[in-house]
C-alpha positions in Angstrom: 6.6 40.7 55.3 10.1 41.2 57.2 10.4 37.6 59.9 14.1 37.5 61.2 15.4 34.4 63.1 17.7 35.2 66.1 19.8 32.0 67.5 22.3 31.0 69.5 25.5 30.9 66.8 27.5 29.1 69.7 24.5 26.2 70.0 25.0 23.0 67.8 21.1 22.4 68.1 20.5 26.3 66.6 23.1 26.0 63.9 21.6 22.8 62.8 17.8 24.3 63.1 19.1 27.1 60.9 20.0 24.8 58.6 16.9 23.0 58.2 15.0 26.1 58.0 17.4 27.0 55.7 16.1 24.1 53.5 12.8 24.0 54.1 12.2 27.9 53.2 12.8 27.4 49.4 11.5 30.9 48.9 13.3 33.1 51.4 11.2 34.1 53.7 13.3 34.2 57.0 16.1 35.8 57.7 19.3 35.1 60.6 21.0 36.3 62.6 22.4 35.4 65.6 21.8 36.8 69.3 25.3 37.2 69.9 25.8 39.4 67.2 25.4 43.2 66.8 22.6 43.6 64.7 21.0 40.8 66.8 21.7 42.9 70.0 20.6 45.8 69.0 16.4 43.8 67.4 16.7 42.6 71.8 17.1 46.4 73.0 15.1 47.9 70.0 12.2 45.3 71.5 12.9 45.6 75.5 14.0 42.4 75.4 17.1 40.3 77.8 20.4 40.5 75.9 20.8 37.3 77.4 18.0 35.7 76.4 17.8 32.0 76.4 15.5 31.4 74.0 15.0 30.8 70.0 13.5 34.2 68.5 11.4 35.4 65.7 10.8 38.9 64.8 7.7 38.9 62.5 6.4 42.4 61.4 8.4 44.2 64.3 6.7 41.8 66.9 8.7 39.9 69.1 7.7 36.0 69.8 10.0 33.5 71.8 10.5 29.7 72.5 7.5 27.3 71.4 6.0 30.2 70.6 8.5 31.5 68.0 9.2 27.5 67.0 5.9 26.9 66.0 5.0 30.3 63.9 8.5 28.9 61.8 7.6 25.8 61.5 4.0 26.7 60.4 5.7 29.0 57.3 7.8 25.7 56.2 7.2 23.6 53.5 6.1 20.3 53.7 4.7 18.7 56.7 6.1 20.6 59.6 2.8 23.1 59.6 1.5 20.0 61.5 3.6 21.0 64.2 1.2 24.1 64.9 -1.6 21.7 66.1 0.4 22.0 69.2 -0.4 25.7 70.1 -3.6 24.3 71.7 -1.1 23.0 74.1 -1.4 25.8 76.6 2.2 28.2 76.5 3.5 27.1 80.2 3.0 23.8 79.3 5.4 23.9 76.1 7.6 26.5 77.0 8.3 24.2 80.0 9.4 21.6 77.8 11.5 23.8 75.8 13.1 25.3 79.0 14.3 22.2 79.5 16.5 21.1 76.5 17.3 25.3 76.3 19.5 24.2 79.4 21.0 21.4 78.4 21.3 22.0 74.4 25.4 22.8 75.1 25.3 19.3 76.9 23.3 17.2 74.8 24.2 18.8 71.4 27.1 20.6 71.9 28.6 23.9 71.3 30.8 25.9 69.0 33.4 28.6 69.1 32.2 30.6 67.0 28.9 31.1 65.0 27.9 29.4 61.7 29.1 30.5 58.9 26.6 30.2 56.2 27.3 28.9 52.3 27.5 31.4 49.7 23.9 29.7 48.6 22.6 31.2 51.7 25.1 34.1 52.9 22.2 36.8 51.9 20.0 35.7 54.2 22.1 36.0 56.5 22.2 40.1 58.3 25.9 41.1 59.2 
């Protein structure tokens, strides 16, 4: 089963989220690529998604998930108590995504922005698609 996470490589919150996932995914279930990169843009296009998507994206078994659905599907597969967050799946997606959209719209203001994408350490380099 292939699982690819597309993230905003310029966003400090998104980069921190990738590091968070890497630490809680010791079996390497997830691979990563930036939304801005060639591979990320190609994956979005292949799945019929807008190239300027403002979301955390999970592609799992060739199905694309966005926003809170993507985040909760990732939590479900992490080590530790993070699986408990899947209880939020009972909340209607329009409610979950309303909160998600507020954070996404303010992520640069609240968490800052990088001029370049995350450079993975050698320990995790094989988990990033180039």
